[in-house]
C-alpha positions in Angstrom: 269.0 -225.1 196.0 267.4 -228.5 195.5 265.2 -229.7 198.4 266.7 -233.2 198.3 270.2 -231.6 198.7 269.1 -229.3 201.4 267.1 -231.8 203.6 267.5 -235.3 202.2 271.3 -235.7 202.4 271.5 -234.5 206.0 268.6 -236.7 206.8 270.6 -239.7 205.6 273.4 -238.8 208.0 271.0 -238.4 210.8 269.4 -241.8 210.1 272.9 -243.4 210.1 273.7 -242.2 213.6 270.2 -243.0 215.0 270.0 -246.5 213.4 270.0 -249.1 216.2 270.7 -246.6 219.0 268.8 -245.3 222.0 266.9 -242.0 221.6 269.3 -239.0 221.6 269.1 -235.2 221.9 269.8 -232.8 219.1 273.3 -231.8 220.4 274.4 -235.4 220.3 273.1 -235.9 216.8 275.0 -232.7 215.8 278.2 -234.0 217.3 278.0 -237.4 215.7 277.0 -236.2 212.3 279.2 -233.0 212.1 276.1 -231.1 210.9 275.0 -227.7 212.1 271.9 -227.2 214.3 270.0 -225.9 211.2 271.0 -228.9 209.1 270.0 -231.4 211.9 266.7 -229.5 212.6 265.9 -229.6 208.8 266.8 -233.3 208.6 264.7 -234.1 211.7 261.7 -232.2 210.2 262.2 -234.1 206.9 262.3 -237.5 208.8 259.3 -236.5 211.0 257.3 -235.5 208.0 258.2 -238.9 206.4 257.1 -240.7 209.5 260.6 -242.2 210.1 261.3 -240.9 213.6 259.7 -240.8 217.0 260.1 -237.8 219.3 260.0 -238.1 223.1 260.2 -235.4 225.7 261.4 -235.8 229.3 262.7 -233.7 232.1 266.1 -233.9 230.3 264.9 -232.5 227.0 263.7 -233.7 223.6 265.0 -237.0 222.2 264.8 -238.5 218.8 265.0 -242.1 217.5 264.1 -244.0 214.4 260.8 -245.9 214.3 
Protein backbone atom coordinates (compact mmCIF):
# COMPACT_ATOMS: atom_id res chain seq x y z
CA UNK A 1 0.00 0.00 0.00
CA UNK A 2 1.15 3.51 -0.83
CA UNK A 3 2.25 5.62 2.16
CA UNK A 4 0.34 8.64 0.85
CA UNK A 5 -2.82 6.54 0.64
CA UNK A 6 -2.29 5.05 4.10
CA UNK A 7 -1.48 8.26 6.00
CA UNK A 8 -1.92 11.25 3.71
CA UNK A 9 -5.61 10.88 2.86
CA UNK A 10 -6.71 10.38 6.48
CA UNK A 11 -4.47 13.32 7.44
CA UNK A 12 -6.45 15.55 5.07
CA UNK A 13 -9.70 14.51 6.76
CA UNK A 14 -8.21 15.20 10.19
CA UNK A 15 -6.97 18.62 9.04
CA UNK A 16 -10.47 19.47 7.80
CA UNK A 17 -12.07 18.81 11.19
CA UNK A 18 -9.31 20.57 13.14
CA UNK A 19 -9.19 23.66 10.92
CA UNK A 20 -10.35 26.71 12.87
CA UNK A 21 -11.46 24.69 15.88
CA UNK A 22 -10.42 24.40 19.50
CA UNK A 23 -8.09 21.53 20.44
CA UNK A 24 -9.92 18.20 20.51
CA UNK A 25 -9.27 14.68 21.77
CA UNK A 26 -8.77 11.62 19.61
CA UNK A 27 -12.28 10.24 20.16
CA UNK A 28 -13.86 13.46 18.88
CA UNK A 29 -11.60 13.49 15.81
CA UNK A 30 -12.65 9.88 15.18
CA UNK A 31 -16.34 10.74 15.46
CA UNK A 32 -16.12 13.79 13.18
CA UNK A 33 -14.00 12.11 10.48
CA UNK A 34 -15.54 8.64 10.59
CA UNK A 35 -12.01 7.18 10.68
CA UNK A 36 -10.84 4.32 12.89
CA UNK A 37 -8.54 4.93 15.84
CA UNK A 38 -5.64 3.44 13.84
CA UNK A 39 -6.32 5.77 10.89
CA UNK A 40 -6.58 8.84 13.14
CA UNK A 41 -3.42 7.89 15.04
CA UNK A 42 -1.54 7.42 11.77
CA UNK A 43 -2.86 10.72 10.44
CA UNK A 44 -1.88 12.55 13.63
CA UNK A 45 1.60 11.03 13.45
CA UNK A 46 1.89 12.13 9.83
CA UNK A 47 0.77 15.66 10.72
CA UNK A 48 3.03 15.81 13.79
CA UNK A 49 6.03 14.71 11.74
CA UNK A 50 5.18 17.41 9.21
CA UNK A 51 5.00 20.03 11.98
CA UNK A 52 1.34 20.81 11.29
CA UNK A 53 -0.26 20.06 14.66
CA UNK A 54 0.25 20.94 18.29
CA UNK A 55 -0.35 18.48 21.10
CA UNK A 56 -1.46 19.54 24.57
CA UNK A 57 -1.97 17.36 27.62
CA UNK A 58 -4.26 18.21 30.51
CA UNK A 59 -6.07 16.40 33.31
CA UNK A 60 -8.79 15.65 30.76
CA UNK A 61 -6.45 13.92 28.30
CA UNK A 62 -4.43 14.67 25.17
CA UNK A 63 -5.75 17.28 22.73
CA UNK A 64 -4.75 18.09 19.17
CA UNK A 65 -5.03 21.25 17.06
CA UNK A 66 -3.57 22.68 13.90
CA UNK A 67 -0.70 25.14 14.20
